[in-house]
N, C-alpha and C positions, 0 to 999 in steps of 0.2 A: 070459627069466626076470626077474621083478620084483626090484628091489633091496630089501633088508630095510628095514623102517621104522626110522628113526633118530630119537632125541630130539635137539633142538638147544637150546642155552642162549642165551637172548636177554636183552640188557640190559633191565632192567625196574624200575619203581618201583611201590610201593603207597602210596596216600595217602588221607587222609580229613580232613574239615574241619568245624569248628564255626563257625557264623555268628551274628552279632548284627546285626539289621537291623530297622528299624521296619516295613518292608513286605516280606512274603513273597509269592511269586507261585505260583499254581497248586498243584502237588503239594508245593511247599516248605512249605506251611502244615501239613502233617502229618508233617514230618521230625522224628524224635526227636532232641533235643539241640540244636536251633536255637532262638534266642530273639529276641524283638522289643524287649526293653529291656535296658539294662545291669543294672537292678535284678534282673530274672529270672536273668540270667547269673550274677550274683554270689551269688544265693541257693543255688546248688549249689557245694559245695566241690570235687567231682570231676567232670571232663568226660571221657567215654569215647570212644575212637576204635576203628575196625575192628570194631564190634559191632552196629550197627543200620542204617547207611546204605550204600547201593549207588549205582552209576551210574544205575540205573533210577529210584530214588525221590528222587535229588537231581539231580546233573548231573556230567558228566565234568570240568568245571572244579573240582569240589569233592571228588569221590570216584571212584575207578576200581575199586572192589570189585564183583565180580559177585554174590557171596554176602555176606549181611550179617555173618556171624560166623565164616567160615573161608576159607582160601585154596584156590582151585580148581585149583592146579597145584603141582608141586614148586618151592619157592622157596629160593634161597640169599641170605640177607640179609647185606649188608656194612656198612651204616651206618644210623643213625637221625638224624632232624633234625626240628626244630620251627620253624615260621615263623609269626610274628605279622604280620598285614597290616591296613592301615587306609587310608582315603581320603587322597589326597596333599594336599588342601587342606581347611581347616576346615569343619565343618558350620555351617550357619546356623540360628539360633533363629527369626528372623522372615523373612518372605518378601521384605521390602525391607530391604536392608542399608544403614544410614546411620551405623553406629557400630561400632567394634571390640567393644563390649559385646554386640553381636548375634551374635557368633561364638564357638563353642567352640574357640578358637584353639590351645589346648595339648593338646586331646584326642588327635589322631592321634599326636603325639610321645609322649604318656603311654602309649598302648596299644603302640606299636612298641618303645619303648626302656626304659620303666620297669616295665611289667607283667611282662615276662619275668624280671626280677630277683626277683620274689616268687612264682614258680610252680615247682613241681617236676613231674617226669615219671617214670613207670615204663613198662616194656614187658614183656609176658608172652607166652610161647608155651605154650599150655594153662595149666597151673598154675605153670610155672617162671618166676620173675621174672628177666629177663635184664639189665635196666637199671633203676637208680634214680639219678636225676641232677637237677640244676637245669636249668631250661629255658634259662637264659642260657648254660649250658655245653653245650647240645645244638643248635648252629646248623644251619640248613637247607642252607647252601651255595648258595642261589639266591635270586632276587628282586631287584627294582630298588632303587636307592638314589640319593639326590641331594637337593637343596634349593635354595631361592632365595627372594628377597623383593623387594618393590617398595614405594616410598613412595606415598602418595595422589597422584592426578593433581590438577593445579591448573587451575582454571577461573575466568576473570574474571567470569563471570556464572552462578554455579552455581545450580541449582535446589535449594533447601534440602531437598526431599524425595528427590531422586535423586542428589545430588552424591556423588562418590566420596571418602568420608572415611576409608576403611579401608586400612590398610597391609597388603597381601596378602602371604602367604608360603605356600610349599608345601614339604613335606618328606615323604620316604619312605625307608624303609630296612628292615633286617632284622637279626637277631642275627648280628653278625660279618660277615666278608668274604663276599660272594656268589661264592664259588669252590667248585667241585664237591667239592674235597677237604676243605673246611671243614665237616665234619659229625662226629657222634660215631661213631667206628669201633668195630666189634666186634673183639676180639683175633684171632678167626678167623671165617670165614663161618658163619652159623647156618643149618643145613639144616632147612627147614620142610616136612614131608611134606604131600602133597595132602590136602585136607579137614581140615587141622589148624586149630584156632581160635587166633587171635592177638588181642591187646588192648593198647592204650596208654591211659594215664590221665594227665591233667594235673590237678594239685591246686593250688588257690588258697590262699595263706596267709591268715590272718586279716586282715592289713593289706590285701592285695589285694582281698579281699571287701568290706571296709569302704570302701575308696577307690572301687572301681568301682560298688559298690552305692549310693553317694551321688551319682552323676552322672546327670543327665537324658540322655535320648537312647537310641540314636543319632538325630540329627536329619536334616536334609535338605540337599541342594544346591539352589540356585536357578539355573536354566539358561534362556537365551533360547529361546523357541519358534521354529519355522521361519519363521513369518510376521513375527516381530518386526523383521527387518531392514528392512522397508518402512514401519515405524512411526516417528513422531518420537521423538527421544531421551527415554527415561524413560516412554514410553507404550506400548511394545511388550508383547506377551503373554509371560508367563514360565511355565515349568513347574517343579514341584518333584519331586525324585527322592531317594529314601531312600539314605543312605550305608551301606556295609557294613564291618563289622569282623569279623575272623576269626582263627582259629588252625588251622594245617594241620600234621598229623604225617605224615611220610613215611619209608618204608623204601626204600633203594637196594640193588639186587642183580641176580640173574639168575633167570629162571624157565625151567623145562625143559618143552618142549612137543614134540609130534610135528612132524616136518618137513612143511611144507605143499606136497606135490608138488614142483614145480620152483621154488617160491618160497623164497627165502632172505631172512629179515628183515634189515634193515640192522643191522650189528653182531653178527649171530648167530655163535655159536661152535659149530661142529659137533662132536659127540662120537660116536665110533664105539662 
């Protein structure tokens, strides 16, 4: 006699991302709510999540929704988080960097640490508004952090066109401590029925829209091409790659799914 089918509760997250990047690739070009300039991003006061993007039309790195506007399984949400992310080193304005003026040196830090201060978020299940909060008070609980800097290198015979005159620095971080408990908790788990619509919205203040809308970019990174190692210093080939800025909203909780034969997902909690 076959054992009765059981549902199991699996640890799971739902997440969706808005991207700002000067170059979009393939199907990314048609994604609703992604932007190629800061000006376009700042032109919209409201940015919506869990409403139009899926894994299929974006990528698992940015969204794990199978359906664009509803949840495909029973989901019990425990917490909400917002992550702002940016490149770890500054964008370059010109392809050959010979001066700090050629770099948007403060832009990553502005996006990571200042912009969240001037944004609000709400989260809705169908028409019910569950959360209204400041983004800075809705930390994601994950993401890298760190920083460092270096003075320009000294060269007795510098080539004026290619000498390293820039004091490099890298910085990355997130809202608050990257600890899984450092998120916005719901007082009690929110039960979301299968095929129920959910929605999160991030709202830019007037100050945020003015500030971001006045900035050029995002710009590019300048990276050495593979064959540049065999070329004389300063004469190698370089490639340019667009940098990406983004905002990711995530829900942490459990989803309920049918047990998959003898397979038990890591961390699954069986419910009889």
